[in-house]
C-alpha positions in Angstrom: -8.4 19.1 -22.9 -8.7 15.4 -22.4 -7.4 14.3 -19.1 -6.6 10.9 -16.8 -8.8 10.0 -14.4 -8.1 9.9 -10.3 -8.5 6.3 -10.1 -9.4 4.5 -7.2 -6.9 1.0 -6.9 -7.6 -1.3 -4.2 -4.4 -4.0 -3.8 -5.5 -7.2 -1.9 -3.1 -9.2 -0.7 -3.8 -12.9 1.1 -2.6 -12.9 4.1 0.5 -15.7 4.4 -1.7 -17.5 1.7 -0.2 -21.2 1.5 0.7 -21.4 5.1 -2.6 -20.2 6.1 -4.1 -22.3 4.0 -2.6 -25.7 5.4 -3.4 -24.3 8.7 -7.4 -23.9 6.9 -7.4 -27.5 6.2 -5.8 -29.4 9.0 -6.8 -27.1 12.4 -3.8 -29.1 14.2 -1.6 -26.8 12.2 -3.4 -23.4 13.8 -1.4 -21.0 16.0 1.9 -23.1 15.2 5.1 -22.2 13.0 4.3 -23.8 9.7 6.1 -24.0 6.3 5.6 -24.7 3.0 8.1 -26.3 1.3 11.0 -28.9 1.8 12.7 -29.2 5.0 15.5 -31.4 3.8 18.9 -30.6 3.3 17.9 -29.5 -0.5 14.5 -28.3 0.5 13.5 -24.5 -0.2 10.7 -22.6 2.2 7.9 -21.5 -0.1 6.1 -20.0 2.5 5.8 -19.2 6.0 3.0 -18.4 8.7 2.9 -15.8 10.5 3.8 -18.0 13.5 7.0 -18.9 11.5 7.8 -15.3 10.6 8.8 -14.5 13.9 11.7 -16.6 14.0 12.5 -15.2 11.0 11.6 -18.4 8.9 11.5 -16.5 5.2 10.2 -18.4 1.9 13.1 -18.9 -0.7 15.4 -19.6 2.8 16.9 -23.2 2.6 15.0 -25.8 5.1 18.0 -26.3 7.2 18.6 -22.4 7.7 14.6 -22.4 8.9 15.1 -25.3 11.3 18.1 -23.1 13.0 15.9 -20.0 13.2 13.2 -22.3 14.4 13.2 -26.0 15.8 10.0 -26.3 16.0 9.1 -25.3 12.2 6.4 -27.9 10.5 7.1 -28.7 6.9 4.7 -29.0 5.2 4.3 -30.5 0.9 3.2 -27.7 -1.2 -0.5 -28.4 -2.7 -1.0 -26.2 -5.3 -4.2 -27.9 -6.9 -5.7 -26.6 -3.8 -4.1 -23.0 -3.6 -5.5 -22.6 -7.3 -9.0 -23.8 -6.3 -9.2 -21.7 -3.8 -7.3 -19.0 -6.0 -10.2 -19.1 -8.2 -13.0 -18.7 -5.8 -10.9 -15.5 -4.6 -10.5 -14.1 -8.1 -14.8 -14.7 -8.6 -15.2 -12.4 -6.0 -13.6 -9.9 -7.5 -14.9 -9.9 -11.1 -17.9 -8.8 -8.8 -17.0 -5.4 -8.7 -15.3 -4.9 -11.6 -14.0 -6.2 -14.9 -10.6 -4.5 -14.2 -8.8 -7.3 -12.4 -4.9 -7.7 -12.8 -4.0 -10.9 -11.3 0.3 -11.0 -9.9 -0.1 -14.0 -8.3 -2.3 -16.7 -6.7 -2.2 -14.8 -3.4 -2.8 -11.0 -4.9 -4.4 -8.9 -7.3 -5.0 -5.2 -8.0 -8.5 -4.2 -8.5 -9.6 -0.5 -10.5 -12.8 0.3 -9.0 -13.3 3.9 -10.1 -16.5 2.8 -12.0 -17.3 -0.7 -10.3 -20.4 -3.1 -10.9 -21.7 -1.9 -6.9 -22.3 1.6 -7.8 -20.2 2.1 -4.5 -18.2 5.3 -4.7 -16.1 4.5 -1.5 -12.7 2.3 -2.3 -12.1 2.0 1.3 -15.5 0.5 1.7 -15.3 -1.8 -1.1 -12.1 -3.6 -0.8 -13.7 -4.1 3.5 -16.7 -5.8 1.9 -13.9 -7.8 -0.3 -12.0 -8.9 2.9 -15.3 -9.9 4.7 -16.6 -11.8 1.3 -13.0 -13.3 1.1 -13.3 -14.9 4.9 -16.9 -15.5 5.0 -16.6 -18.3 1.9 -12.9 -19.4 2.0 -12.5 -18.6 6.3 -9.1 -17.0 5.0 -7.9 -13.5 5.8 -6.9 -10.5 3.8 -5.0 -7.2 3.5 -6.2 -4.6 1.7 -4.3 -1.4 0.2 -6.5 1.4 -1.4 -5.1 5.0 -3.2 -5.0 6.5 -6.6 -2.1 4.5 -8.3 -1.0 0.6 -8.0 2.3 1.6 -6.8 1.0 3.4 -3.7 -1.9 0.5 -3.2 0.7 -2.3 -3.0 3.1 -0.5 -0.1 -0.4 0.7 2.0 -1.7 -3.1 1.4 1.4 -4.2 3.8 0.9 -1.9 6.7 -1.8 -3.1 8.4 -0.6 -6.7 8.0 -2.1 -9.3 8.8 -5.9 -8.6 8.1 -6.0 -4.9 8.0 -6.3 -2.4 5.2 -4.7 1.0 4.6 -6.5 3.9 3.0 -3.7 6.5 1.6 -5.9 9.4 -0.3 -4.7 11.3 -3.1 -4.2 14.5 -1.0 -2.3 12.7 1.3 -0.1 10.5 -1.4 2.6 13.1 -1.7 3.3 13.5 2.2 3.3 9.7 2.3 6.4 9.6 -0.4 8.1 11.9 1.2 8.7 9.5 4.7 8.6 6.5 2.7 12.1 4.5 3.2 13.7 4.5 -0.4 14.3 0.9 -0.1 10.4 0.7 -0.6 10.2 2.7 -3.6 9.1 0.3 -6.8 11.8 -0.4 -8.9 14.7 0.4 -6.0 16.7 -2.9 -5.1 19.3 -3.4 -2.6 22.3 -2.6 -4.9 20.3 0.6 -6.1 19.4 1.2 -2.2 22.7 1.4 -1.2 23.8 3.5 -4.0 21.2 5.7 -3.0 22.5 5.9 0.8 25.9 7.0 -0.2 24.3 9.5 -2.1 23.0 11.2 1.0 19.1 9.9 -0.1 17.1 7.8 2.7 13.7 8.9 2.5 11.0 10.4 -0.7 12.0 13.5 0.6 15.6 13.2 -0.1 14.6 11.4 -3.5 12.5 14.6 -4.7 15.1 17.3 -3.4 17.0 16.0 -6.6 17.1 17.4 -10.2 16.1 15.2 -12.8 19.4 15.7 -14.0 21.4 14.6 -11.3 19.3 11.5 -11.2 19.8 10.7 -15.0 23.8 11.2 -14.2 23.9 8.8 -11.5 20.9 6.0 -12.2 20.7 6.6 -16.4 17.3 5.5 -17.6 16.4 4.7 -14.5 17.0 8.3 -13.4 13.6 9.8 -15.2 11.4 7.0 -13.4 12.5 8.1 -9.8 12.1 11.4 -10.6 8.3 10.7 -11.7 7.7 8.1 -8.6 8.3 10.2 -6.0 6.2 13.3 -7.4 3.2 10.4 -7.7 3.3 10.6 -11.1 3.5 6.6 -11.5 0.0 5.7 -12.8 0.1 2.5 -14.7 -3.2 1.3 -15.1 -4.8 -2.1 -14.1 -4.2 -4.4 -16.9 -7.2 -7.3 -16.8 -5.4 -8.7 -19.4 -2.0 -9.1 -18.3 0.5 -10.7 -21.1 2.6 -13.4 -20.2 6.1 -11.9 -20.3 8.2 -15.7 -20.1 8.0 -18.8 -19.8 10.4 -20.7 -17.5 11.4 -24.3 -16.1 14.2 -25.0 -13.3 15.1 -28.0 -10.8 17.4 -27.5 -7.8 19.6 -30.9 -7.6 19.7 -33.5 -4.9 23.5 -32.9 -4.9 25.3 -29.7 -6.4 26.9 -30.5 -9.9 30.4 -29.8 -10.5 30.8 -30.8 -14.0 29.3 -29.0 -17.3 28.8 -32.5 -18.5 26.5 -33.1 -15.8 24.5 -29.6 -16.3 24.1 -30.4 -19.4 22.7 -33.9 -19.0 20.1 -32.3 -16.5 19.9 -28.8 -18.9 18.4 -31.3 -22.0 15.8 -33.1 -19.1 14.4 -28.8 -18.4 14.7 -27.4 -22.0 12.3 -31.1 -22.7 9.7 -29.3 -20.0 10.2 -26.1 -21.0 9.4 -27.3 -24.8 5.9 -29.0 -23.1 5.2 -25.8 -21.2 5.8 -23.2 -24.2 3.6 -26.2 -26.6 0.4 -25.9 -23.6 0.4 -21.9 -23.6 1.1 -22.0 -27.3 4.1 -19.7 -26.9 7.1 -19.3 -28.3 9.9 -16.6 -27.7 13.6 -15.2 -28.7 15.4 -14.5 -25.8 16.9 -17.4 -23.8 18.1 -16.8 -20.2 20.2 -19.6 -18.4 19.5 -18.9 -14.6 22.9 -20.8 -12.3 22.3 -21.3 -8.6 25.5 -21.9 -7.0 25.8 -23.9 -3.3 26.1 -20.3 -2.3 22.7 -19.2 -3.1 24.2 -16.7 -5.5 22.5 -16.4 -8.8 24.2 -15.5 -12.2 21.9 -14.8 -15.2 23.2 -15.3 -18.7 21.0 -14.4 -21.8 20.6 -14.6 -25.9 18.0 -12.9 -27.7 17.9 -14.5 -31.4 16.4 -13.3 -34.6 13.3 -15.6 -34.8 11.2 -17.3 -32.0 11.9 -20.9 -30.8 9.8 -23.6 -28.8 11.6 -26.7 -29.6 14.2 -28.1 -27.0 16.9 -28.9 -29.1 16.8 -25.0 -30.1 16.9 -24.0 -27.0 19.5 -27.0 -25.5 21.6 -25.5 -28.2 21.4 -21.9 -27.0 21.7 -22.9 -23.2 25.3 -24.9 -24.2 26.6 -21.7 -26.0 25.6 -19.6 -22.5 27.2 -22.5 -20.8 30.5 -22.5 -21.9 30.3 -19.0 -22.7 32.4 -18.0 -19.2 33.6 -21.5 -16.5 31.0 -22.0 -13.4 32.4 -20.4 -10.6 31.0 -23.2 -7.8 29.2 -26.0 -7.6 25.6 -25.5 -8.7 22.4 -26.6 -7.0 20.2 -25.3 -9.3 19.3 -24.9 -13.2 17.1 -22.9 -14.8 16.1 -22.1 -18.6 13.7 -19.3 -19.3 12.2 -18.2 -22.0 10.9 -14.3 -22.7 10.3 -12.0 -25.7 7.4 -14.0 -26.1 5.3 -13.7 -29.7 2.1 -12.6 -27.6 2.9 -9.0 -27.5 -0.9 -6.8 -27.8 -1.1 -3.4 -28.0 -2.0 -1.2 -25.1 -5.5 0.5 -24.6 -4.6 4.2 -25.7 -7.8 5.6 -24.8 -8.0 8.0 -22.3 -11.4 9.2 -20.7 -11.8 13.1 -21.1 -13.4 13.6 -17.5 -11.8 14.1 -14.3 -13.5 12.3 -12.0 -13.9 13.1 -7.9 -12.6 10.4 -6.0 -14.5 10.0 -2.3 -12.0 7.4 -0.9 
């Protein structure tokens, strides 16, 4: 009988990556609260150092709000070229241990080291060695989570931050899931968590006590996912060739927009930029989504799926105009964005199943 192997998964997460790079390149910033982004009226924090986080500064926070929380906050402009340069060095280290590397962003990735290039049976030791290599070769620290699934490994990597790691071996996964706060589970956001609280579900143990029928009744199609994940049955594979799911472009305005006419002018510019990005990636898509962020920072999305693939700005703009005018804009607008998904790059996933049960030595 063919069975899935027990996998050894590592999640590597760089510690405050953008801010740490700035502190690395400018020693005068070390030990000080640093925010990468803009501190102006329209600025947004892209990343914050741990010194800034102690004051409550977080990514996606407005620059004005961040300064109120931390008056001594130092803002630096992002240097994505530098971040990409270091990210590539770090990724090259990953590939010395396994070809099964799934990058999630510039600063984090999953590695499947079940069968690794070093012949090391311990994922825990591999994670420690990789973290040491990253520090020695870049001067940056990383944290790691190690377990038998991507879901658990990702949660574990956040438990001993910064510059630490946590291993959750297979025999401890179920116990770990039972005491895990419900909002930590993959696929459970603030709205779903609030609904679960109302149903008396606060931890994994209480979620596990609910039947499949109960979860489907209250959470529709997601109910089956919650039923499986709390039982440790969520085992998606590390996908080294991640298929890009969407291409987007957006812009935050110096002054809020209140007129749809002015919004369409800006959306025309955004659609041209998006066309360039699609052409560069040799992609086209069927689903067009308009993103609207209001002055109160609430976000609204409106989407439409077409029967054909598009990438030209003229067709994009025609669809976006329809989405913009389908209902009245409720407030002044600080950001507009357009994304294209349902792309023409879908690939068949590898369905091969290994027929040997591997013994896991963590």
